[in-house]
C-alpha positions as CSV (number, residue, x, y, z in Angstrom):
1,M,-82.9,63.5,54.0
2,R,-83.5,63.4,50.3
3,L,-80.1,65.0,49.7
4,I,-78.3,62.3,51.8
5,I,-79.9,59.5,49.8
6,I,-78.9,61.0,46.5
7,A,-75.3,61.5,47.7
8,T,-75.1,57.9,48.9
9,L,-76.3,56.5,45.5
10,F,-73.7,58.6,43.7
11,L,-70.7,57.6,45.9
12,I,-71.4,53.8,45.9
13,P,-70.4,53.1,42.3
14,L,-67.2,55.2,42.8
15,I,-66.2,53.2,45.9
16,G,-66.8,49.9,44.0
17,L,-64.6,50.9,41.1
18,A,-61.8,52.0,43.5
19,S,-61.7,48.5,45.2
20,F,-60.8,46.6,42.0
21,P,-57.4,47.4,40.3
22,I,-57.5,48.1,36.7
23,Q,-54.5,47.4,34.6
24,I,-53.8,50.1,32.1
25,T,-51.4,49.3,29.3
26,T,-49.6,51.9,27.3
27,P,-48.3,51.2,23.9
28,S,-44.6,50.5,23.8
29,D,-42.1,51.0,21.1
30,T,-41.5,47.5,19.6
31,T,-39.5,48.7,16.6
32,I,-36.4,46.4,16.0
33,E,-33.4,48.5,15.4
34,I,-31.4,47.3,12.4
35,K,-27.8,48.2,12.3
36,K,-26.7,49.4,9.0
37,E,-23.2,48.4,7.7
38,S,-21.2,51.1,5.9
39,M,-19.3,50.3,2.8
40,E,-16.0,50.6,4.6
41,E,-17.1,48.2,7.3
42,Y,-18.3,45.7,4.7
43,K,-14.9,45.8,2.9
44,N,-13.1,45.3,6.1
45,R,-15.2,42.3,7.0
46,I,-14.7,40.6,3.6
47,D,-10.9,41.3,3.7
48,K,-10.7,39.7,7.1
49,Q,-12.6,36.6,5.9
50,L,-10.3,36.2,2.9
51,Y,-7.2,36.8,5.0
52,N,-8.3,34.1,7.5
53,N,-8.9,31.6,4.7
54,S,-5.5,32.3,3.1
55,E,-3.9,31.7,6.5
56,E,-5.6,28.3,6.7
57,I,-4.4,27.3,3.2
58,I,-0.8,28.3,4.0
59,A,-0.9,26.5,7.3
60,A,-1.8,23.2,5.6
61,P,0.7,20.4,6.1
62,Y,3.6,20.5,3.7
63,I,6.9,18.7,3.6
64,K,9.9,20.5,1.9
65,R,12.3,17.9,0.6
66,K,15.9,18.2,-0.3
67,K,17.0,17.6,-3.9
68,F,19.4,14.6,-3.7
69,I,19.2,11.3,-2.0
70,I,21.7,8.5,-1.7
71,G,21.0,5.2,0.1
72,L,21.9,1.7,0.9
73,N,19.3,-1.1,1.1
74,S,18.9,-4.7,2.0
75,N,15.8,-6.9,1.4
76,I,13.8,-9.9,2.6
77,S,12.0,-11.7,-0.2
78,S,9.4,-14.4,-0.6
79,N,12.0,-16.0,-2.9
80,Q,15.0,-15.4,-0.7
81,K,17.4,-17.7,-2.7
82,Y,16.8,-15.7,-5.8
83,E,16.1,-12.2,-4.5
84,Q,18.4,-11.8,-1.6
85,N,20.7,-8.8,-2.3
86,Q,22.0,-5.5,-1.2
87,S,21.9,-2.4,-3.3
88,Y,22.8,1.3,-3.3
89,F,21.1,4.1,-5.2
90,I,21.2,7.8,-6.0
91,G,18.3,9.9,-7.0
92,R,17.3,13.5,-7.6
93,L,14.0,15.2,-6.9
94,I,12.3,17.1,-9.7
95,G,10.1,19.7,-8.0
96,N,9.1,18.5,-4.6
97,N,7.2,15.3,-5.3
98,F,8.9,13.4,-8.1
99,L,12.2,11.5,-7.9
100,I,14.2,9.8,-10.6
101,G,17.4,7.8,-10.0
102,G,19.3,4.6,-10.5
103,S,20.3,1.6,-8.5
104,N,22.9,-1.1,-8.7
105,S,22.5,-4.4,-6.7
106,S,24.8,-7.2,-5.6
107,N,23.1,-9.4,-8.2
108,E,24.7,-7.0,-10.8
109,D,21.2,-5.7,-11.8
110,I,20.9,-2.1,-12.8
111,Y,17.5,-0.4,-12.2
112,L,15.8,2.8,-13.2
113,I,13.9,4.1,-10.1
114,T,11.0,6.5,-9.9
115,R,9.2,7.8,-6.8
116,I,6.1,9.9,-6.4
117,Y,5.9,11.5,-3.0
118,F,2.7,12.4,-1.1
119,Q,2.4,16.1,-0.5
120,S,2.0,16.1,3.2
121,A,3.3,12.7,4.4
122,P,6.6,10.8,4.3
123,L,5.1,8.2,2.0
124,Y,5.8,7.5,-1.7
125,I,4.9,5.2,-4.5
126,T,7.8,3.7,-6.3
127,A,8.6,1.7,-9.5
128,K,11.8,0.0,-10.4
129,R,12.7,-1.6,-13.8
130,S,15.9,-3.4,-14.7
131,L,17.9,-1.9,-17.6
132,N,20.3,-4.8,-18.0
133,G,22.1,-7.3,-15.7
134,K,23.6,-10.6,-15.3
135,R,20.2,-12.4,-15.3
136,K,19.1,-10.8,-18.6
137,G,15.5,-10.7,-17.9
138,N,12.6,-8.3,-17.8
139,Y,12.5,-7.3,-14.1
140,F,9.9,-5.0,-12.5
141,K,9.3,-3.9,-8.9
142,G,6.5,-1.7,-7.6
143,G,5.0,-0.7,-4.3
144,I,4.9,1.8,-1.5
145,G,7.6,3.2,0.7
146,Y,7.9,5.2,4.0
147,E,10.7,7.5,5.3
148,F,11.4,8.0,9.0
149,F,13.6,11.0,9.6
150,I,16.2,10.7,12.3
151,N,17.2,14.3,11.6
152,K,16.9,16.7,8.6
153,S,19.5,14.9,6.6
154,I,19.3,11.2,7.6
155,S,16.3,8.9,7.3
156,L,15.4,5.2,7.6
157,N,13.2,3.9,4.8
158,S,11.2,0.8,4.3
159,E,9.4,-0.4,1.2
160,V,6.8,-3.1,0.5
161,L,7.2,-4.2,-3.1
162,F,5.7,-6.6,-5.6
163,Y,8.1,-8.0,-8.2
164,S,7.7,-9.7,-11.5
165,F,10.6,-11.4,-13.3
166,L,10.4,-12.8,-16.9
167,K,13.2,-14.4,-18.8
168,N,12.3,-15.7,-22.3
169,Y,14.9,-16.0,-25.0
170,T,16.9,-18.5,-27.2
171,R,20.6,-18.9,-26.5
172,T,22.7,-20.0,-29.5
173,T,26.2,-21.5,-28.9
174,Y,28.9,-22.2,-31.5
175,S,31.5,-24.9,-31.4
176,I,34.4,-25.6,-33.8
177,T,35.8,-29.2,-34.2
178,A,38.4,-30.7,-36.5
179,D,37.6,-33.8,-38.5
180,D,40.0,-36.6,-39.7
181,W,41.0,-34.5,-42.7
182,D,41.9,-31.5,-40.6
183,W,38.9,-29.6,-41.8
184,F,37.3,-27.4,-39.2
185,N,33.5,-27.8,-38.8
186,V,31.4,-25.2,-37.1
187,A,28.4,-26.6,-35.1
188,T,25.6,-24.6,-33.6
189,S,23.2,-25.5,-30.9
190,E,20.2,-23.6,-29.5
191,E,18.7,-23.6,-26.0
192,H,15.4,-22.0,-25.2
193,I,15.6,-20.2,-21.8
194,H,12.3,-19.5,-20.0
195,E,11.9,-18.3,-16.4
196,N,8.9,-16.5,-14.9
197,H,8.0,-15.9,-11.3
198,V,6.5,-13.2,-9.0
199,G,6.7,-12.5,-5.3
200,G,6.9,-9.9,-2.6
201,I,9.8,-8.0,-1.1
202,L,10.4,-6.1,2.1
203,N,13.1,-3.5,1.6
204,I,14.9,-1.7,4.5
205,G,17.5,1.0,4.1
206,L,19.4,4.1,5.2
207,Q,19.2,7.3,3.2
208,I,21.2,10.6,3.2
209,H,19.4,13.7,2.0
210,F,21.3,16.8,0.7
């Protein structure tokens, strides 16, 4: 009897522990593996980045222009009575963005023309100055222009220009008359000429590129 009681007291704690689950954790390997890059892999990665960057630069918008342009233009002006005319011009590109040329208008004005083209757009800034002409004045035009290409060699162009005209000089005339004694007299007269006005011009034309 005494042996049975001792065995019962010994087994009760073991039965109690067996009825409750015990979570046993084992240490796991939490080490983060760092991939090492060899020197050759590093060089290949840098070369690839540089190559991709150079491709982006080369792929940037760029317009290759032909060297010579001839054109015929007509305009609408804020002073149509004074500025209505047609003109033709010829110009040559220096490099890919700068043009210099000349123009002759129906008003018998001769102009020196310059253009500065945008690198990646069919736009340009232009300036025109009279060299001489029938009106004998200091004449300047400046503004911005646009080219619309029908094909690789023909384009329509339009320009929005501001113009300034100044004429300021003294004109001297001579006249010879005979008196009663058949002597010839030379008479002079002077006239001061002054003219100054500004305005706007819309210029439309056709161009041939070659």
